[in-house]
C-alpha positions in Angstrom: 142.1 117.8 123.7 139.1 119.9 123.0 140.6 121.0 119.7 141.3 117.4 118.9 137.7 116.5 119.6 136.4 119.3 117.4 138.7 118.2 114.6 137.5 114.6 114.9 133.9 115.7 114.9 134.5 117.8 111.8 136.2 114.8 110.1 133.3 112.6 111.3 130.7 115.0 109.6 132.7 114.9 106.4 132.8 111.1 106.5 129.1 110.9 107.1 128.5 113.2 104.1 130.7 110.9 101.9 128.9 107.8 103.2 125.5 109.3 102.3 126.7 110.2 98.8 128.2 106.8 98.3 124.9 105.2 99.5 123.0 107.3 97.0 125.4 106.3 94.2 125.2 102.6 95.2 121.3 102.8 95.1 121.4 104.5 91.7 123.8 101.9 90.2 121.8 99.1 91.7 118.6 100.5 90.0 120.2 101.2 86.7 121.7 98.5 84.5 124.6 100.1 82.6 124.3 97.6 79.7 120.7 98.7 79.1 121.7 102.4 79.2 124.6 101.6 76.9 122.3 99.9 74.4 119.9 102.9 74.6 122.7 105.3 73.9 124.0 103.1 71.1 120.5 103.0 69.6 120.3 106.8 69.8 123.7 107.2 68.1 122.6 104.8 65.3 119.4 106.8 64.8 121.4 110.0 64.6 123.8 108.5 62.1 120.9 107.4 59.9 119.4 110.9 60.1 122.8 112.4 59.3 123.2 110.1 56.3 119.6 111.0 55.1 120.5 114.7 55.4 123.7 114.2 53.4 121.8 112.4 50.7 119.2 115.2 50.6 122.0 117.8 50.3 123.5 115.9 47.4 120.1 115.8 45.7 119.5 119.5 46.2 123.0 120.4 44.9 122.3 118.3 41.7 118.9 120.1 41.3 120.7 123.4 41.8 123.1 122.6 38.9 120.2 121.6 36.7 118.3 124.8 37.5 121.3 126.9 36.9 121.7 125.3 33.4 118.0 126.0 32.6 118.3 129.6 33.8 121.4 130.1 31.6 119.4 128.7 28.6 116.4 130.9 29.4 118.5 134.0 29.7 119.9 133.3 26.2 116.4 132.9 24.8 115.3 136.2 26.4 118.4 137.9 24.9 117.6 136.4 21.5 114.0 137.5 21.7 114.9 141.0 22.8 117.2 141.3 19.8 114.5 140.1 17.4 111.9 142.5 19.0 114.4 145.3 18.6 114.9 144.5 14.9 111.2 144.3 14.4 110.7 147.7 16.0 113.3 149.2 13.8 111.7 147.8 10.7 108.2 148.9 11.8 109.6 152.5 12.2 111.1 152.4 8.7 107.8 151.2 7.3 105.9 153.9 9.3 108.2 156.6 7.9 107.7 155.2 4.4 103.9 155.2 4.8 104.0 158.7 6.2 106.0 159.8 3.1 103.5 158.1 0.9 100.6 159.8 2.7 102.2 163.2 1.9 102.5 162.2 -1.8 98.9 160.8 -1.7 97.6 164.0 -0.4 99.2 166.0 -3.2 98.1 163.5 -5.8 94.5 163.3 -4.5 94.1 167.0 -5.0 95.4 166.7 -8.6 93.1 163.8 -9.6 90.1 164.5 -7.5 88.0 166.2 -10.0 89.4 164.9 -13.3 87.5 161.6 -13.7 85.9 158.6 -12.1 89.3 156.8 -12.1 90.8 160.0 -10.6 88.2 159.9 -7.8 88.9 156.2 -7.2 92.6 157.0 -7.0 91.9 159.9 -4.6 90.0 157.5 -2.3 92.9 155.1 -2.3 95.3 157.9 -1.6 93.1 159.0 1.2 93.4 155.5 2.7 97.1 155.7 2.4 97.1 159.1 4.2 95.0 157.5 7.0 97.6 154.7 7.2 100.3 157.4 7.4 98.5 159.1 10.3 98.2 155.7 12.1 101.9 155.0 11.4 102.9 158.1 13.4 102.0 156.2 16.6 105.0 153.9 15.9 107.5 156.7 15.3 
């Protein structure tokens, strides 16, 4: 009998706990209107859907801009390649001219010695040849 009483008391405690929990739940449900909460949740979901849609639109815009920028980059790379080729050609021509001027300077040096003392025209020619020699010296910087 005593065991039976203990078992009943134990069961009674469990039932009291459940009654307390049910009372709390009942209070909570009485204080909260489920339709209001449902409307709030629906509003939040709609806001999130709008934000998601805006994000998707922004991604599409950025992808379009990326394609445009890639095209411009490709075009600029082509222009740089073309410019580098032209600069290379110009440098090659400048080197050829500098070599030619240097060769002229050597000839001018020899001719200026020949014509230096012969006449006024010879002296004039010697001055011109000296200028060519000076150009030849400056042209060495481009060699």
